[in-house]
N, C-alpha and C positions, 0 to 999 in steps of 0.2 A: 503495499499500499503506498502509495507517493501522493505526500500532503505537499498542496500547494499553501502559498500565501494566506492565499482569502480562506481555506480551508480551515488554518490555524484562526483568523479572525471570524469565522463562523461559528466555530467552537465557541470562544470567548463569547460572543454575544449569544448565545442560544445559551449558554449556562447562565448568563446575567437576567437572561428574560424570564428564565426559572422564579426569580427574586422580585422580579418585576410584574405590574397588574396585567393581566391577560391578555388585556386587548393592545399592549406594546407588542407581543408575540405575534398576536392575527398583521397588524400592519408590519413588522419587520418580514412576515413571508411575504409580503405582496410586494413589498419594495424589493427583495431578493431576486424576484421574477425578471429582472432587469438584466441578470448576471446571465445571459442566455449562452456564453460561451466561456465561463469562468469554472473551473474543474475546482469542488474542495479539495478532492484526493482520485488518483489514479489507481487501477485494480489490474498487475500485470499477470493476474492469475487468470483474467477475464480477456486477456490479450491486450491489456491498457485501458480498456473501458472506461471511460469517465464518471463520477459522479458528481452532478454540477451542486454549486453553490445554495440553491433553493430545495433543494432533493434532500441535504442534510440538514439545513436550518427545519424543513416540515419534522422532522423527528423530533427536536424541541419542540416546536409549535404542537406537535400531539399529545407529547407528555405535559405541558403546562396546561392545556386545555382537561386532561384528563385531572390531572391534582385540583383543579378548581371548580370542576361541575361532576366528575365521576362520569359512569360508564353509562347511564341511563338516557341521556339524550343524544351520545353517540350512536348507539344501536337502533334509538327512534329512526334519527334518519336513514337509518336501510332499512325500515320497516315497510312492508306493502300495506297502502299501492304507492309512496311515495318515489318519487324519481331515481331515489340511492338504493331502492330496492333491485331495479331494473338494472342500476349499473353495479350491484352485487352480483348478478344472475352473468352478465354480460363479462366481468372478471372473472368470476371462476370457471367461464367456460374457454375463456380465452388461457386460464392458466391450464386447464385440461388439454386446449390443442395443442400448446406449446412443448406438454410433455409426452403428448403421442402421436400426434400427426405427421409429425418430420420423420417418424420412423416409419409410420406405417406406409408413407406414402416417398421414403426415401430413394431416390435414384429413377422415380417415376415421372420426373419435371426437374426443368432449370429456373432457379431463381436467380434474383440480384439481390447477392447479400452484404453486408459489409466486412471485408477481411481488416483486422488491426493489427498493426506493428508495433512492440514495444520501442519510443522514443520518435516514431516516425508517425505521419498523419492516417486516418481510415482511408482505406478506398473501396470502391463499390464494383464487385464483380461479378459475372454469371457464373452459375456453379451449380452443379447437379445437387438438388436437394438432398440435406441432410440436417441433423441438429447440431448448434452452433452458440457459441455464447451471446448470438443477437437472439435467440429465443428464452435466453435468460434473462439479458438487460430488458425486451419490451417486457418482460411477465413484471417486472419489479418494478416499472414505468407505471404499469399500468395498477398494480398493489397500490402505488403511490398516491395515484390518481383517485382510488376508493378512500383511501385514509386520507386526504386532502378534504373531499367532499365531504364524508362524515364528521372530520373537526372543525371543519367551517361550519355547517350545519350547526355543530352542538353550541359552537361560540354564539353565532348568531341567534339562535334559541333562546340562550339562556340572557343576554345583557337586552335584546332586543334594540340594540341602539345602532345606527347605519354609520355613527360619527366617525370611526375608526376606518372603516372602508372607504368613506370620500376622501378623509384628510391621506390614507394611504395610495389611493390613487392619484392625487393630487401630488404627493411626494414623487410616485414612482415616474408619473410621466414627467416631469419637471427633469429629475434624474437622467431617464432616458434622451430628452432633449438635450440635456446639456453633455450626454456623452457622443451625442451626434454632431455636436459641435466642434467638439475635441478631436471626434474622428477627421474631421474636414482640414480644422486646423494641422492637427500634426501631420496630414497624408502632403499638404502644401510645404508644410516648413518640414519636411522630410524627418521629422522627429516620431514616425509612427510606434519605435520603440517604445515611447514613455507609456504607451498602453498593451505592451505585451501581458502584464500581469491580469489582463482581462479576458485574454486569451488562451487559455491553458487546456482546454478542452483537446481529446483526444481525435479532433475532429478536420476535415479538411476545410482550411480558411480561403476564403475568397474577401478578406478584409482590406487589399488594395487595388481593385479593379477599377478601370473607369468606362462610362458610356456615353458617348456624342459630347468628350471634355468635361464631362462633370465627373465627380468623385461619386461611386458607390456608396451611399453613406451605409454601412454596417454597424455602428456603436459598439454597443458592448457584444453583439451576435456574429456568429462566423461568417454569413452572408447578407447581402443587401434585401434577399429574400425574407428572410427571417429577421431581421431588425422592421421591414416592412409589415410583417404579420403583427408582429409584439404592438406596434404604432398602432395601428389601423384597429385593434381592439381599444389602444386607450382614448382614442379620437371616438371611437362610437359611444363610450362611457363617460367620457367629458360632455359630449357635443349632447347628449342626451338629459345629462345633467343639467347644463344652460336652459335647455329646451323645458324643463323643470323649474327653472330659478332658485337648482342650488347652489348658492357660492358665486353667484351668476357672474360677477366680475374675474375670479381666477378661475374658472370653468370657461369662459368662455375665451377669454386669453390659451390658454394651453390648449384646448380643441383646435384653437385658431393655427397654434404654431404644430400643432401635430398635424394637422392639414397640409400646412407648406412642407412639412417634412417629407410627409407620404408622397406628396407629389414629386421635391428634388431627390426623392431617394434613388429614382432610375430603375424602378422595378416594376415589371408587369403585373408580377401580384398586387401590389398597390392600387394600381390603375382600376384592375376588374373589381377588387375587396370597395375600393370608392364607389364603382357604379353600381354594386351592390347596396351599399349602406347608405348613399347619402339619397336615393330616391325614399329609404324607409323614414328617415330623418323627416324629409318634408311631409310625406303622406302622414306620419303620426302627428307633427306638427300642425298641419291644416284641420287632421280630424280634431283635434284640442281643442284648436280656434273656433270650429264649431260649437265645441261641448259648452267650452267658457271662453265667453269673449274676451278678448284681450289675453286669454293663454296663448301657449305655442307659439308666440313671438310671430306673428303672421308678418306684420312689418316686414322683417329681418329676411322672411322666408322668401317674399314676395320681391325685393329688391335685389335676393342672388337669384330669383331667378329670370328678373329681367338683365340686371348685368351680366349673366354668363353670353347672351347672344350678341350684346354689345360689344365685349372684349374679343370676343371671336371676330366680327367684323371691324373692330379698331385697328389690330395688330395687321392684318393683311395691307390695309390701306396707306395704314402712317410709319409703319415699321416692317417692311416687305425683306430685311434681311433677318432677321428675327423670327419672320414667320417661313422662311424657309429653314432655317436650322429647327424649327418646333417639328416641323414637317418631318424634316430627315430623321429626326431624334424620333418620333413616335412610329416613323416604318421601320425603324431600326428596333425597339423594343417591344412593339404589338404586332404590325403586319408581318415584316420580315422574322420575326420570333423564331414561325416553326422551321424556316431553311437553315437558323443558325445551327453550328455545333451544339452546342447545349439543347435546343430544339429537337433535333433529331435524337440525342441521345435519352432525353425525355420521354420522349415516343415510344424508344425501344424498352425502355423501363415498364411503359403500359403495356405495349403490347404482349411480353414477357409474363406480367403480373396477371393477365387475363388469360393468356394460355394455360399458366397454372391452374389458375380456378376453374377451366376447362380438364383438364390432367387430374385434377383431383375430384373430379365428379360431382363441383359445386361444393365440397366440404371447405376448402381453404388449405394452405400446407402447414396451418398453425401460427400462434403469435409470434413474431419476430420472423418468421422464414422469408418471407419476401418483401419487396419495396417496388414501390410507383412512383407516380409522378400525380397521382390524386387519389386523397384519401377513398373517395370511392371504392377503386381499385385494390388500395393496400385493407381494405376492410375484406371485398370477395377474394381476394389473393391468400388471405391471412385467415381469415375467419369463416369463409365460405358466405353462403346464402342466411346460414340459421344467425352468424355473426352480426351481419349486415343489417339484419330485420330487429336483431335487439336492440342495436346502436339508435336504430332509426326510432324505436317506441321510447328508448331514453332520451333522445332529443325531442320529440312529441311531447310525452309527459313535460315534460320542465318549459319548453315552449307555450303550454296553453295554460299554464297556473295564472290566477287570477292576480293583476299586481293593484288594483284598486283598495284607495283606503278603508279600513275597516276600523271596527273598535279596536283591534287589540297591535293596531300598524300603524304607525306614525305616518304624515303627509312625507319626510323625509326616505322612509324606510320603502315607501312604496315609490317615490322616484329612484331609487336603489335597486330596487327590482326591477324596473323597467330600462334602466342604463346595463345592469347588467344582462337582460335579454341583449339587447344592443351588441353589447362586448362578444356575448355566447353564438351570436349569428353573424359576426364580424369572424370568430375564430374557424366557426363550419366553412365560411366563403372562403378563406384561404385556404386551409385544407382543402377542401374539393378542388380548388383550382391547383394546386401545388404541393399537398402535403405529400410527404416521403414515407413517414412511419406511421403505427398505431398511436403513440403519445402524442397527444396535441399539447403539452405542457401545463405546468400546475395553475395557472391562471384560468384557465380555461374550466376546469374541476373546482376551483374558488370560487368562479361565476357562477357555476351549477348549483355548490353548494348555497350560495349568496340567496338565488333566487326560490328554492327550494326551501330555505329558513324562513324568508321574509312572507310567503306566498300560502303558506299551510294553516290552519287552525292552529291553537297554541294547546300543548299537551298539558298546559298547566293551568292555573286561576291567572287572569288577567292581571290581579291585583297584584299577584307575585313578582310575575315579571317587569311589571311596572316600578314594584320595588327595586328588584336588580337592574333596571336600566337607570333608576335614580343613584343609585349606591354606583353605579360605574361611572355615570356622566360628573357626581361629585368626585371621583379619582381622578378624572380628567382634570377637571376644574385645579384641585389641589398641586397637579402636575405641570402646570401651566396653560391647559389646553390642548387644542388641537386646531381649534378653527383662527 
């Protein structure tokens, strides 16, 4: 086990969080998700597989919640018919498939899998199906996602206070934007080595690439598309909070800067994700404006809709050179993407994943056995039709949850639940566009647990939860507050 600097720091922070208010551990967990390519330690026994900083801190968060609230609410989050029950079934199915399917179909088909070498970066090769360290690591990540969901649910159900979530999202968004700016500055000043401590995972790193003369922003992630995936989630959450007038000034600024970061990230994933999320936000804003006159910020939305075509017409007329450069850039990033080396490689991944699905008679090769360039094909090639259907049920149950304000849910909590749904959909949008593995990251499960906790009826008396919330708010006030 090779510990990294951030790994030691994570252990120190984790131990300290055990003695701090439980809300601190939850906030730190959310903030830690920004370290997308920072290994806490590497495991030579698994070919140099990396355990990331957020995965390590998850253990401390789970222990802190257990010490604070016990096991009752943890198991309640996994009870039927909550989304956690479906996720539990999916995780158990994934575990069984990872153990048996690679051996059952060994040599029957070929899959794209990661081959790790200690001291070097991971590479993806086409190999005959066999049990490998990928089955172990993806299973561990799946179990980690289940744990993250259950303990997030437990924390928010007992505290019934979304303040820590909002503050942590703002902190992680600002941190993400700060690291993005540092990524650009260090690249053009030739001081990239200053950020090397953030890129210690045993991944193939594409942190020094350009596209159309622009630096491909990777921030704390291994490549631009991963940065875009994470930033799109944060943009969706903060934009939704802004629409609901939650800490309007700060959420509006952060959402705007995140939008700019996505546009200049030079990631096709970012553009496709925005094409899915922006209409959703506009529709929600207009719907709320009809229900609540003055709500939903209709003036801004209308101005945005009017401004876009005016900008499109203004640039070609008054700035023809910029229009030409933008046209070439858009053609390179989107229209000609399929003809690029990267596009052809990704197409091959999908073709092989689909062939794996067929060769295994629709059962899948087992969790972690195959990679693709779309989460839909990841599900089909790894978990087959059954796993894909279970995942679809989990998504559906999560998204149909009622986010309207009720007696036991504050207006702010309802806004957080709606914002979490937008972030949840953003994660799915990018995953189905370019997701390569089953693991969707801890933020995905934090959002799912948040939605489940803030939208289902309380298992205890509302008065008890209200008292818990007041106690928690008093702790925050004593420590200087989070607002």
